[in-house]
matplotlib code that plots the C-alpha trace (Angstrom):
import matplotlib.pyplot as plt

x = [117.1, 120.7, 120.9, 122.8, 123.0, 124.2, 124.4, 125.5, 127.4, 126.3, 127.8, 124.1, 122.5, 122.9, 120.6, 120.6, 118.8, 118.7, 118.9, 118.5, 121.5, 120.2, 116.9, 118.9, 114.8, 115.2, 113.4, 113.4, 115.3, 116.0, 117.6, 119.0, 118.2, 121.6, 125.4, 126.1, 129.5, 129.0, 128.6, 127.0, 129.5, 132.3, 135.2, 133.2, 133.8, 137.3, 138.1, 136.1, 138.1, 141.4, 141.4, 139.1, 140.2, 139.7, 138.6, 135.8, 134.9, 135.0, 133.0, 129.9, 129.9, 129.8, 127.3, 124.8, 125.3, 124.7, 121.4, 120.5, 121.4, 118.8, 116.1, 116.5, 115.8, 119.2, 120.9, 124.8, 124.6, 122.4, 124.4, 126.6, 127.4, 128.0, 128.8, 129.4, 129.9, 130.7, 133.2, 136.8, 136.5, 133.4, 134.4, 137.7, 136.1, 134.1, 136.9, 139.2, 141.4, 143.5, 141.9, 145.1, 146.0, 142.8, 143.0, 146.3, 146.4, 150.1, 152.5, 155.2, 152.3, 152.4, 156.1, 156.4, 154.3, 155.4, 151.7, 151.5, 149.3, 146.4, 145.6, 141.8, 141.5, 138.7, 138.9, 137.0, 137.7, 135.6, 133.2, 134.3, 137.9, 136.2, 136.1, 132.5, 131.8, 133.4, 130.1, 129.3, 131.6, 130.1, 129.7, 131.8, 133.1, 132.6, 134.2, 134.5, 137.5, 138.6, 139.6, 142.4, 142.8, 140.4, 138.3, 136.1, 133.8, 130.9, 132.2, 133.3, 129.7, 128.5, 131.2, 129.9, 126.1, 126.2, 127.4, 130.2, 133.0, 131.4, 130.4, 132.9, 130.6, 131.3, 129.0, 129.3, 127.7, 127.2, 125.8, 123.8, 124.2, 126.5, 130.2, 128.8, 131.4, 131.5, 132.8, 133.1, 134.5, 136.4, 138.4, 138.7, 139.9, 137.6, 138.0, 136.9, 136.2, 134.2, 132.3, 131.6, 128.4, 126.8, 124.2, 121.5, 121.2, 120.0, 117.3, 120.3, 121.0, 117.8, 115.7, 112.3, 114.9, 115.3, 116.6, 114.2, 112.2, 108.2, 105.8, 108.6, 107.7, 110.1, 108.3, 106.0, 104.8, 102.3, 98.7, 97.9, 99.5, 99.2, 101.7, 101.0, 103.3, 103.9, 105.1, 106.5, 103.9, 104.6, 106.3, 108.3, 106.1, 105.2, 101.6, 99.6, 100.0, 98.4, 98.1, 99.5, 99.3, 103.0, 103.1, 100.5, 100.7, 97.1, 95.4, 93.7, 93.3, 94.2, 96.2, 96.6, 99.3, 101.0, 104.5, 107.2, 109.7, 111.4, 114.0, 117.0, 115.0, 112.0, 114.0, 115.3, 111.9, 110.9, 113.5, 113.3, 109.4, 110.3, 112.3, 110.0, 107.2, 109.5, 109.3, 112.5, 114.9, 118.6, 119.8, 116.3, 112.9, 110.7, 107.4, 106.5, 108.1, 111.4, 109.4, 107.4, 105.3, 105.1, 102.4, 102.3, 103.6, 107.4, 109.0, 111.7, 113.6, 116.2, 118.9, 118.0, 118.0, 121.8, 122.9, 120.9, 122.5, 126.2, 125.6, 124.3, 127.1, 129.8, 127.7, 128.3, 131.8, 133.2, 131.4, 133.5, 136.3, 136.2, 135.5, 138.5, 140.7, 139.1, 140.1, 136.3, 133.5, 130.2, 128.3, 130.3, 128.0, 125.3, 124.7, 124.2, 123.3, 122.3, 122.5, 121.6, 118.4, 118.5, 119.0, 116.3, 113.6, 114.6, 112.7, 115.7, 114.1, 114.2, 117.5, 118.5, 117.0, 118.9, 121.9, 122.3, 122.7, 124.8, 122.9, 123.5, 122.3, 119.6, 120.2, 119.7, 119.5, 118.4, 119.6, 119.0, 121.1, 124.2, 126.2, 123.9, 123.2, 127.1, 127.0, 124.4, 126.0, 128.9, 127.4, 125.2, 128.2, 132.4, 132.8, 131.3, 133.4, 137.2, 135.3, 135.1, 138.6, 140.1, 137.9, 139.0, 142.7, 141.7, 140.1, 142.8, 141.7, 142.4, 141.8, 140.9, 141.5, 139.1, 140.9, 144.1, 142.3, 142.5, 139.8, 137.6, 138.7, 138.0, 134.7, 132.7, 133.7, 131.8, 129.0, 128.7, 128.6, 125.5, 123.7, 124.2, 125.3, 123.2, 125.4, 123.6, 123.8, 125.7, 128.4, 128.8, 129.7, 131.8, 133.4, 134.1, 135.4, 137.8, 139.1, 139.8, 137.3, 134.7, 131.3, 127.9, 125.1, 121.4, 119.8, 119.0, 115.0, 115.6, 116.0, 114.8, 114.6, 115.0, 114.0, 114.9, 114.0, 110.9, 112.6, 116.0, 116.0, 113.7, 112.3, 112.0, 111.5, 108.6, 108.8, 109.1, 110.8, 111.8, 113.1, 115.7, 114.9, 117.1, 121.0, 121.1, 124.8, 126.2, 129.6, 130.0, 131.8, 131.7, 132.7, 134.6, 133.5, 130.8, 129.0, 126.1, 125.2, 124.4, 125.3, 126.8, 123.3, 121.9, 124.2, 123.3, 121.2, 120.0, 118.9, 121.9, 123.2, 121.9, 123.5, 122.6, 122.5, 126.4, 128.0, 127.2, 127.2, 125.4, 125.6, 123.8, 126.0, 123.8, 122.4, 125.6, 127.1, 130.1, 133.9, 131.7, 129.7, 131.4, 129.5, 129.4, 133.5, 132.9, 130.5, 131.8, 132.9, 135.5, 136.8, 136.0, 134.1, 137.1, 136.1, 139.0, 137.0, 134.1, 134.0, 131.2, 128.8, 128.0, 131.5]
y = [185.5, 185.1, 181.7, 180.0, 177.1, 176.1, 172.4, 170.4, 167.7, 165.5, 161.9, 160.8, 162.9, 166.0, 168.9, 172.1, 174.9, 176.9, 180.7, 183.9, 185.9, 189.3, 188.8, 186.4, 184.2, 180.5, 179.3, 175.7, 172.7, 168.8, 166.5, 162.9, 160.1, 158.5, 159.4, 158.8, 156.4, 153.1, 153.0, 154.1, 156.4, 158.6, 156.3, 154.1, 156.7, 157.5, 153.8, 153.5, 156.3, 155.0, 151.5, 151.9, 155.5, 159.2, 159.7, 156.6, 158.7, 161.8, 160.3, 159.3, 162.6, 164.5, 162.7, 162.8, 166.4, 167.1, 164.8, 167.4, 170.4, 168.7, 167.8, 171.9, 173.0, 174.5, 174.2, 174.7, 177.9, 179.5, 179.0, 181.9, 180.5, 177.3, 176.9, 173.9, 173.1, 169.8, 167.8, 167.8, 164.2, 165.1, 168.5, 167.1, 164.3, 166.4, 168.9, 165.6, 166.5, 164.0, 162.8, 160.7, 163.3, 163.0, 159.5, 158.3, 160.2, 159.6, 161.8, 159.0, 157.4, 160.6, 161.1, 157.4, 157.6, 161.1, 162.9, 166.3, 168.8, 169.8, 173.2, 173.7, 177.1, 179.4, 179.2, 180.4, 178.9, 178.1, 174.9, 174.1, 173.1, 170.2, 167.1, 166.1, 170.2, 171.3, 172.5, 175.4, 178.0, 180.5, 179.2, 180.0, 177.3, 179.0, 176.4, 177.9, 177.1, 174.3, 175.2, 172.9, 170.3, 167.6, 169.9, 171.1, 173.8, 171.9, 172.2, 176.2, 176.4, 174.4, 176.9, 180.1, 179.7, 178.3, 181.6, 180.2, 182.8, 185.4, 183.8, 183.2, 180.8, 177.0, 175.6, 172.4, 172.3, 169.3, 168.0, 164.9, 162.9, 160.2, 161.7, 163.6, 166.4, 167.7, 171.4, 172.6, 176.0, 176.3, 179.3, 180.7, 177.2, 175.2, 171.5, 169.7, 166.0, 164.0, 160.5, 159.1, 157.9, 156.1, 156.3, 155.2, 158.8, 159.4, 156.2, 154.3, 150.9, 150.3, 147.9, 150.3, 153.7, 156.5, 160.1, 162.9, 162.9, 163.6, 160.4, 159.4, 158.6, 161.4, 161.4, 159.5, 159.5, 157.4, 157.9, 155.5, 152.5, 153.0, 154.6, 157.8, 158.5, 161.9, 161.7, 164.4, 165.5, 167.0, 170.2, 168.3, 169.3, 167.1, 165.5, 163.5, 159.9, 156.9, 155.7, 151.9, 149.1, 149.1, 145.0, 143.9, 146.2, 146.9, 150.3, 151.9, 155.2, 156.4, 159.3, 162.1, 160.6, 157.5, 156.6, 154.7, 154.6, 156.5, 159.0, 158.7, 161.6, 159.1, 156.1, 158.4, 159.4, 155.4, 154.8, 157.2, 156.4, 152.8, 153.0, 155.2, 152.9, 149.8, 148.6, 149.0, 147.4, 147.6, 145.5, 144.5, 145.3, 143.6, 143.0, 139.2, 139.5, 141.6, 144.2, 147.5, 147.8, 151.4, 152.2, 150.6, 147.8, 149.3, 148.0, 148.6, 145.2, 144.5, 144.3, 148.3, 148.8, 147.6, 150.3, 152.7, 152.5, 152.3, 155.8, 157.3, 155.7, 157.1, 161.0, 160.2, 159.6, 162.2, 164.7, 163.1, 163.1, 166.7, 167.6, 165.5, 167.2, 170.5, 169.8, 170.5, 168.0, 167.3, 169.1, 172.0, 171.4, 174.0, 175.3, 172.5, 173.5, 171.1, 171.1, 168.6, 167.5, 165.1, 168.0, 169.9, 167.3, 165.9, 166.1, 168.0, 166.8, 163.2, 163.5, 165.0, 161.8, 159.2, 161.4, 162.7, 166.1, 166.2, 165.6, 169.3, 171.0, 173.9, 175.1, 173.5, 175.5, 173.8, 176.2, 173.9, 172.5, 174.9, 173.8, 174.5, 177.7, 178.8, 177.6, 180.1, 183.3, 182.5, 182.1, 185.1, 187.1, 186.5, 189.4, 186.4, 183.6, 185.5, 186.8, 182.8, 182.5, 184.9, 183.4, 180.2, 181.6, 183.1, 180.3, 179.0, 175.5, 172.2, 168.8, 165.6, 162.5, 160.1, 157.2, 157.5, 158.7, 156.3, 158.4, 157.7, 154.7, 154.2, 156.4, 154.4, 150.5, 151.7, 153.0, 149.9, 148.0, 150.1, 150.1, 146.5, 144.5, 145.6, 147.5, 149.4, 153.2, 153.2, 150.6, 153.1, 156.1, 153.7, 153.0, 156.6, 157.6, 154.7, 155.6, 159.0, 160.5, 163.3, 161.7, 161.5, 162.4, 162.4, 164.2, 167.9, 168.6, 172.1, 172.5, 175.7, 174.6, 177.2, 175.3, 178.1, 177.1, 174.8, 172.4, 171.6, 174.0, 176.4, 177.5, 175.6, 177.7, 179.2, 175.7, 173.6, 170.3, 167.6, 164.1, 162.5, 158.8, 157.5, 159.5, 157.9, 156.3, 153.4, 151.5, 149.0, 145.7, 142.8, 139.8, 137.9, 134.3, 134.8, 131.1, 133.5, 132.2, 135.4, 134.6, 138.0, 139.6, 137.2, 138.3, 141.8, 142.6, 146.0, 145.2, 147.3, 144.7, 143.8, 140.9, 140.6, 137.3, 138.8, 139.4, 142.9, 143.8, 146.8, 148.6, 151.0, 153.2, 155.2, 151.7, 149.4, 149.3, 149.6, 148.4, 147.2, 144.5, 143.7, 140.2, 140.0, 140.0, 137.1, 135.3, 134.7, 130.9, 131.8, 134.5, 137.0, 139.3, 142.4, 145.7, 147.8, 146.7, 148.5, 151.8, 154.6, 154.9, 158.2, 159.3]
z = [101.0, 102.2, 104.0, 107.0, 108.6, 111.8, 112.8, 116.4, 115.3, 118.2, 119.4, 119.5, 116.2, 114.3, 114.7, 112.3, 111.5, 108.7, 109.3, 107.3, 107.5, 107.6, 109.6, 112.2, 112.2, 112.1, 109.4, 109.6, 112.3, 111.4, 113.4, 113.3, 115.7, 115.2, 114.4, 110.8, 112.2, 113.2, 116.6, 120.2, 121.6, 120.8, 121.5, 118.6, 116.4, 117.3, 116.6, 113.7, 111.8, 113.4, 112.2, 109.4, 108.1, 108.6, 105.0, 106.0, 108.7, 106.8, 104.2, 106.4, 108.1, 105.4, 103.6, 106.9, 106.8, 103.3, 103.7, 106.4, 104.2, 101.4, 104.3, 105.2, 101.8, 101.1, 97.8, 97.4, 95.8, 98.3, 101.3, 102.4, 106.0, 107.8, 111.5, 113.5, 116.8, 118.9, 120.8, 119.3, 117.8, 115.7, 114.7, 113.5, 111.8, 109.6, 108.8, 108.0, 110.2, 112.3, 115.3, 116.8, 119.3, 120.3, 120.7, 123.0, 126.7, 127.5, 126.3, 126.0, 123.5, 121.5, 121.5, 120.4, 117.5, 116.4, 116.7, 116.4, 118.2, 115.7, 115.9, 116.9, 117.3, 115.8, 111.9, 108.8, 105.5, 102.3, 103.1, 99.6, 101.2, 103.0, 100.6, 100.0, 99.3, 96.3, 95.1, 98.1, 96.5, 98.2, 101.3, 104.5, 107.3, 110.9, 113.7, 116.6, 119.6, 121.8, 124.9, 125.1, 122.0, 124.1, 125.6, 122.9, 121.4, 123.2, 126.5, 126.0, 124.7, 128.2, 130.1, 128.7, 128.3, 132.2, 132.7, 134.7, 133.4, 134.9, 137.9, 141.0, 142.6, 143.3, 140.1, 138.0, 134.6, 132.7, 129.5, 129.5, 126.8, 125.0, 126.0, 129.2, 129.0, 132.4, 134.2, 137.6, 138.8, 142.2, 143.4, 140.1, 138.3, 135.6, 135.7, 133.2, 132.1, 130.1, 131.6, 128.7, 129.8, 127.1, 125.0, 127.8, 128.5, 125.0, 125.0, 123.3, 124.4, 126.3, 124.1, 123.3, 123.8, 121.3, 121.2, 121.9, 119.3, 118.3, 119.6, 122.6, 125.9, 128.0, 132.0, 134.1, 137.1, 139.4, 139.9, 142.4, 141.5, 137.4, 135.8, 133.5, 130.7, 129.3, 125.4, 123.4, 121.0, 116.8, 117.8, 120.9, 123.7, 126.5, 126.2, 128.2, 127.5, 128.4, 132.0, 132.7, 134.8, 134.8, 136.3, 132.8, 130.4, 130.8, 129.3, 131.9, 130.5, 126.7, 126.7, 123.9, 121.9, 121.0, 121.6, 119.2, 122.1, 125.1, 125.8, 128.3, 130.3, 130.4, 131.7, 134.7, 135.7, 135.1, 137.8, 140.1, 140.6, 140.1, 143.3, 145.2, 144.8, 145.3, 141.9, 141.9, 144.4, 143.1, 141.2, 139.8, 138.8, 141.5, 139.1, 138.5, 134.8, 135.5, 133.7, 133.6, 131.4, 129.2, 126.6, 123.3, 124.0, 125.5, 128.4, 129.9, 131.6, 133.8, 131.3, 130.2, 134.0, 134.1, 130.8, 132.7, 135.7, 134.1, 132.4, 136.0, 137.8, 135.2, 135.7, 139.3, 139.2, 136.9, 139.5, 142.1, 140.3, 139.6, 143.4, 144.0, 141.4, 143.1, 146.6, 147.1, 148.8, 146.8, 149.5, 148.7, 145.2, 145.8, 141.7, 138.7, 135.5, 133.0, 128.8, 125.8, 125.3, 128.2, 130.3, 129.5, 129.1, 132.4, 135.3, 137.5, 140.9, 139.6, 138.1, 141.8, 143.3, 141.3, 142.1, 138.6, 140.0, 143.5, 146.0, 148.1, 145.3, 146.1, 142.5, 139.0, 135.8, 132.6, 130.1, 127.0, 124.1, 124.5, 121.3, 118.9, 120.5, 119.8, 116.4, 116.0, 117.7, 115.2, 112.6, 112.3, 114.2, 113.1, 116.5, 118.4, 117.4, 118.4, 121.2, 122.2, 120.9, 123.6, 126.0, 125.7, 125.8, 129.1, 130.4, 133.2, 133.3, 134.1, 132.1, 133.7, 131.6, 133.2, 131.3, 133.5, 136.7, 139.5, 141.3, 138.7, 138.5, 142.5, 142.4, 139.0, 139.9, 143.7, 141.1, 139.5, 142.7, 143.6, 140.8, 139.3, 142.3, 145.2, 147.6, 150.0, 149.9, 153.5, 152.1, 149.4, 151.5, 153.2, 150.7, 149.4, 153.0, 153.2, 149.8, 150.5, 148.1, 148.2, 150.4, 148.9, 151.4, 151.2, 148.5, 150.1, 150.2, 148.8, 145.4, 143.0, 139.3, 136.6, 133.3, 131.2, 128.0, 127.4, 125.0, 124.1, 120.8, 121.7, 118.5, 115.2, 113.2, 110.2, 108.8, 112.0, 112.6, 110.5, 111.8, 110.0, 110.7, 107.8, 108.1, 104.9, 105.3, 104.3, 104.0, 101.2, 99.5, 97.3, 98.9, 96.4, 96.1, 98.8, 99.5, 99.6, 103.5, 104.7, 108.3, 108.5, 108.2, 110.4, 113.4, 113.2, 116.3, 114.8, 110.9, 109.9, 107.0, 103.6, 101.6, 98.3, 96.1, 94.1, 97.5, 98.0, 101.4, 102.5, 106.0, 107.1, 109.3, 111.9, 112.7, 113.2, 116.9, 115.3, 117.4, 120.4, 117.8, 114.5, 114.9, 110.7, 110.9, 113.0, 112.1, 108.5, 107.6, 105.1, 106.7, 103.8, 105.7, 105.5, 107.5, 105.6, 102.3, 103.2, 101.2, 101.7, 99.3, 97.3, 98.3]

ax = plt.figure().add_subplot(projection="3d")
ax.plot(x, y, z, "-o")
ax.set_aspect("equal")
plt.show()
């Protein structure tokens, strides 16, 4: 069999498929639960690569990919083609391409530091040219194009698979993930942005959260005063879980499958159901303990509500900002497309009610993992790769950098006040009007939902799905004259750091919170813990 592999290098995790190049048949799927780089979002990954070295970031990405290939059962001498897709930061880190041009928004700073724009067009090169893959002598690496250097292949995949190229209708497409890429088309122009919503939409930064994987709660619904959990089974299909008293955790009725966590889609469903049933009145959970209980000991707390509110608010602020850039009102958005794992498993009606889909939308399509789909397409057809390059060049686009957008800043501050401070919705509307931002109305009652796929990865292959719970990437160093207090390990909130008796530090990078934490660095009483001394294990 001529073997190829397509992979989505996602911010929240990698998703890969082994494919028979002659028949195009998918043989096996492997997903990871976290990205191998320290941190929970793309800015953390960017920070790590810039401050501690692109070589270290690349080493972690390459090690994770090689572990995935091993899990897929693909040997170096067997693989002929390898296609990747994802945002510019993840693709650049994997290829070892400098990322400074992605880190700075201002042209003056780029000039000051002599930062060169990198070429991110389509390309096919020997995979053996990528450090760490020298043994893959017979394999081609296929890379799709970015639209602009900051608008990557994943955004192009979203735009193409949503049908926005062919259609002249006003529409918005959103990849509901950690990086929350979004594109709005109006008057023939496509406006793009990335809201960096954070990992709550992927179930991370939530106490019992998890990326969509077997045995995770993906939906909830009230049955009387009790809460029915719906859980992803071994084949990533929704199965009926336990019926629970949400105030006490009492199991009223056992379900078909156990649960080990809750996905971002489950979180959204829980918030919508909680608000509808007055168990959540923003900004607090209205139960005696301030907790909503789910099955198998899984809980949702006020801190979780804060994290989720920030993510939802960032998404809606992004939609408002793109409308402002396009000179249209939010009420003009009648068509919305949802992609990514969260965009697939999410109950679109519930997402609509909490504002993750524009309130005036009357048609919503759920289109699955567009990034992996495009990786698979270019794996099987070089013509498709160059077709995408042509499309990327022809798109009349405007990228809105939310980090420097005054509209996004104003909208997001209002969203935080609404979600985290208890600002009334009518007050939110009043301030949007005062700031001359596109207005929010009440959710429309007519909503057609076109769920085009049952799973974000519709076909898993005859060998099924494997979940790589440990990515297998580590940073290590030996701390000279270490006193052995192990304070660095004790303060790690995720148990990512292990300290041996001989001063050897070992950090499991997929569990590490990276730049937003670094408690280990500050806990060392002798200031001997230096992140710059860490090296990638095995590279």
